[in-house]
C-alpha positions as CSV (number, residue, x, y, z in Angstrom):
1,M,10.1,140.0,8.4
2,K,13.3,141.0,6.7
3,I,16.2,142.5,8.9
4,L,19.4,144.4,7.2
5,V,22.3,143.9,9.2
6,V,25.3,146.4,8.8
7,E,27.9,145.5,10.9
8,N,31.8,144.8,9.9
9,A,32.9,142.6,12.6
10,I,32.4,139.6,10.3
11,A,32.2,137.1,13.8
12,L,29.7,139.5,15.2
13,Q,27.9,139.8,12.1
14,K,27.5,136.3,11.4
15,Q,26.5,136.0,15.4
16,I,23.9,138.3,15.1
17,Q,22.4,136.6,11.1
18,F,22.4,133.5,12.9
19,E,20.2,134.5,15.8
20,L,17.9,136.3,13.7
21,V,17.5,133.6,11.0
22,R,16.8,131.1,14.4
23,E,13.8,133.7,15.0
24,G,12.1,133.5,11.6
25,F,13.6,136.6,10.1
26,T,15.1,136.8,6.6
27,V,18.2,138.9,6.7
28,D,20.7,140.4,4.2
29,V,24.2,141.9,5.8
30,A,26.7,144.6,4.4
31,A,30.4,144.9,5.9
32,N,30.3,148.8,5.0
33,G,29.2,152.0,5.1
34,V,28.5,152.2,1.5
35,D,27.2,148.9,0.8
36,G,24.5,149.2,3.7
37,Q,23.5,152.5,2.8
38,F,22.7,151.2,-0.7
39,L,20.6,148.4,0.7
40,G,18.7,150.6,2.9
41,E,17.7,152.9,0.3
42,T,16.8,150.4,-2.5
43,E,15.3,147.1,-0.5
44,R,12.4,147.2,1.7
45,Y,13.4,146.0,5.2
46,D,11.0,145.7,8.6
47,A,14.2,146.8,10.7
48,I,18.2,147.9,10.1
49,I,20.6,146.7,12.8
50,L,23.7,149.4,12.1
51,D,27.0,149.4,13.5
52,L,28.0,153.2,13.9
53,E,31.9,152.3,13.6
54,L,32.1,151.3,9.6
55,P,34.7,151.5,7.2
56,E,34.2,153.4,4.0
57,R,31.1,155.1,5.5
58,D,30.5,156.0,9.2
59,G,27.1,154.8,10.8
60,L,25.8,157.9,11.7
61,S,26.7,159.3,8.1
62,V,24.5,156.6,6.4
63,L,21.6,156.9,8.9
64,R,21.4,160.9,8.5
65,Q,21.2,160.1,4.3
66,W,18.7,157.4,4.9
67,R,16.4,160.0,6.7
68,S,17.3,162.8,4.3
69,K,15.8,160.5,1.5
70,D,12.9,159.7,3.8
71,V,13.7,156.2,4.8
72,R,11.8,155.6,7.4
73,T,12.6,152.0,8.3
74,P,13.1,151.3,12.1
75,V,17.0,151.5,13.2
76,V,18.8,149.9,16.1
77,A,22.1,151.6,16.4
78,I,25.0,149.4,18.0
79,T,28.6,150.4,18.7
80,G,31.3,149.3,21.1
81,R,31.5,153.0,22.7
82,A,29.3,152.9,25.1
83,S,29.4,157.1,25.8
84,W,25.9,158.7,26.3
85,Q,27.2,160.7,23.7
86,D,26.9,158.0,21.3
87,S,23.4,157.3,22.2
88,V,22.3,160.7,21.7
89,G,23.7,161.2,18.4
90,A,22.5,158.2,16.9
91,L,19.0,159.3,18.3
92,N,19.1,162.8,17.2
93,A,20.6,161.4,13.8
94,G,17.2,159.2,13.2
95,G,18.0,156.5,14.9
96,D,15.0,154.4,16.9
97,D,16.7,152.8,19.3
98,F,20.5,152.0,20.9
99,L,22.6,148.9,22.0
100,A,26.1,149.4,23.4
101,K,28.4,146.4,22.8
102,P,28.6,143.7,24.0
103,F,25.0,142.7,24.1
104,Q,23.0,139.9,24.6
105,M,21.3,138.1,21.6
106,E,17.9,137.7,23.2
107,E,17.6,141.8,23.9
108,M,18.5,142.6,20.5
109,V,15.6,140.2,19.4
110,A,13.0,141.8,21.7
111,R,14.2,145.7,20.9
112,L,13.5,144.6,17.1
113,H,10.5,142.7,17.9
114,A,8.8,145.7,19.6
115,L,10.4,148.4,17.2
116,I,8.4,146.6,14.3
117,R,5.1,146.4,16.4
118,R,5.4,149.9,17.1
119,S,5.9,150.8,13.4
120,A,2.6,148.9,12.5
121,G,1.1,150.2,15.0
122,L,1.0,147.2,17.5
123,A,1.0,147.6,21.4
124,Q,1.3,144.0,21.8
125,A,2.6,140.9,20.4
126,D,-0.4,138.9,19.4
127,I,-2.4,140.2,16.2
128,R,-6.0,139.0,15.6
129,Y,-8.2,139.4,12.0
130,G,-11.4,137.7,12.1
131,E,-10.7,134.1,13.8
132,V,-7.3,134.4,13.5
133,S,-4.2,135.1,15.7
134,L,-0.7,135.3,15.4
135,N,1.9,136.2,18.1
136,V,4.9,137.5,16.5
137,L,7.0,136.7,19.2
138,T,6.4,133.0,19.3
139,G,5.2,132.4,15.7
140,R,2.1,130.6,17.1
141,V,-1.3,130.8,14.9
142,Y,-4.5,129.6,16.0
143,R,-8.0,129.5,14.0
144,G,-10.5,130.0,16.9
145,N,-8.8,127.8,19.4
146,E,-7.3,125.4,17.0
147,A,-3.4,125.8,16.2
148,V,-2.4,126.2,12.6
149,D,0.9,124.4,11.7
150,L,3.1,126.5,9.5
151,T,6.5,126.0,7.7
152,G,8.6,129.1,8.5
153,N,8.4,130.3,4.8
154,E,4.6,130.4,5.2
155,L,4.7,132.2,8.5
156,K,6.8,134.8,6.8
157,L,3.8,135.6,4.4
158,L,1.5,135.4,7.3
159,K,3.1,138.2,9.6
160,A,4.1,140.1,6.9
161,M,0.0,140.6,5.6
162,M,-1.2,140.6,9.1
163,L,1.2,143.0,10.4
164,R,-0.7,145.2,7.6
165,P,-3.8,144.0,6.7
166,E,-4.9,147.0,5.2
167,K,-2.3,147.3,2.3
168,V,-2.7,144.9,-0.5
169,H,0.9,143.4,-0.9
170,S,2.4,142.8,-4.3
171,K,4.4,139.5,-5.0
172,S,7.5,140.9,-5.5
173,E,7.1,142.1,-1.8
174,L,6.1,139.3,-0.4
175,A,8.9,137.6,-2.4
176,E,11.3,139.9,-0.4
177,Q,10.1,138.5,3.0
178,I,11.2,135.1,1.8
179,Y,14.7,135.9,0.0
180,G,17.7,137.9,0.5
181,Y,19.1,140.3,-1.8
182,F,21.6,138.1,-2.9
183,E,19.6,135.0,-3.1
184,E,18.0,133.7,-7.0
185,R,13.9,133.8,-6.7
186,D,11.6,131.8,-8.1
187,S,8.5,133.4,-9.6
188,N,5.9,130.8,-8.2
189,T,7.3,130.7,-4.8
190,V,4.5,133.4,-3.5
191,E,2.1,131.7,-5.3
192,V,2.9,128.2,-4.2
193,Y,2.8,129.3,-0.2
194,V,-0.5,131.4,-0.6
195,A,-2.0,128.5,-1.8
196,H,-0.7,126.5,1.3
197,L,-1.7,129.4,3.8
198,R,-5.4,129.0,2.1
199,N,-5.7,125.3,2.6
200,K,-4.4,125.4,6.1
201,I,-6.1,128.8,7.3
202,D,-9.0,129.5,5.3
203,H,-9.6,129.8,1.7
204,R,-11.4,133.0,2.0
205,F,-8.7,135.0,4.4
206,I,-6.5,135.7,1.7
207,R,-7.5,137.7,-1.0
208,T,-6.2,138.1,-4.8
209,I,-6.8,141.8,-6.3
210,R,-6.1,141.1,-9.4
211,G,-2.9,143.1,-11.1
212,R,-2.1,143.9,-7.7
213,G,-1.4,141.4,-5.4
214,Y,-2.7,139.9,-2.0
215,T,-4.8,141.2,0.8
216,I,-6.4,139.5,3.8
217,G,-9.9,139.5,4.7
218,S,-13.4,139.0,3.8
219,S,-14.5,139.7,0.1
220,D,-16.3,143.3,1.6
221,S,-12.9,144.2,3.1
222,P,-12.0,147.2,1.5
223,E,-8.9,146.5,-0.5
224,S,-6.3,148.7,0.5
């Protein structure tokens, strides 16, 4: 899962980024409202952490602009001002959750997971499709009762497909789960990790939809 962090306090930005990467997220960062707004509008993210007190363009203006352009990515607004008016303003502008600084990293991660589950229509952390189950909090994967050992990038791709099993995921969309905005991308990476997942889980579990990408399920499942 891919997260955008828009925070101008570099020490906190790096702390959040470190914690999210450790939790298995791919993370992009921006230190001002202009860059953050651009990334939020042009890249796909599973959730965004947005500081309300940003240089160049404040967080509320950025949030309102995203929503006016129909950017529906879940947003956790954060601020050092702990008044109730700030939380109400963020929620009224289209935010989905609110955290007052200072906050615990564990709470931030838990809120992100909850937002992502809700946006995917899930009430709990366990996702099951056929014999395969995935816990999005722990990253544990099972085929039946047998544990499946996956690398970090394999897990990212599997999460993306299992969170939206009805969707055909293009190679570029799946590559975004692995690479940050400024990272150089290898065109063969997705094919390699899909092959690894098929070998570790089941060759029939991930289907190739010619000219479109990949989806999960048996051959008689709908393609989209």
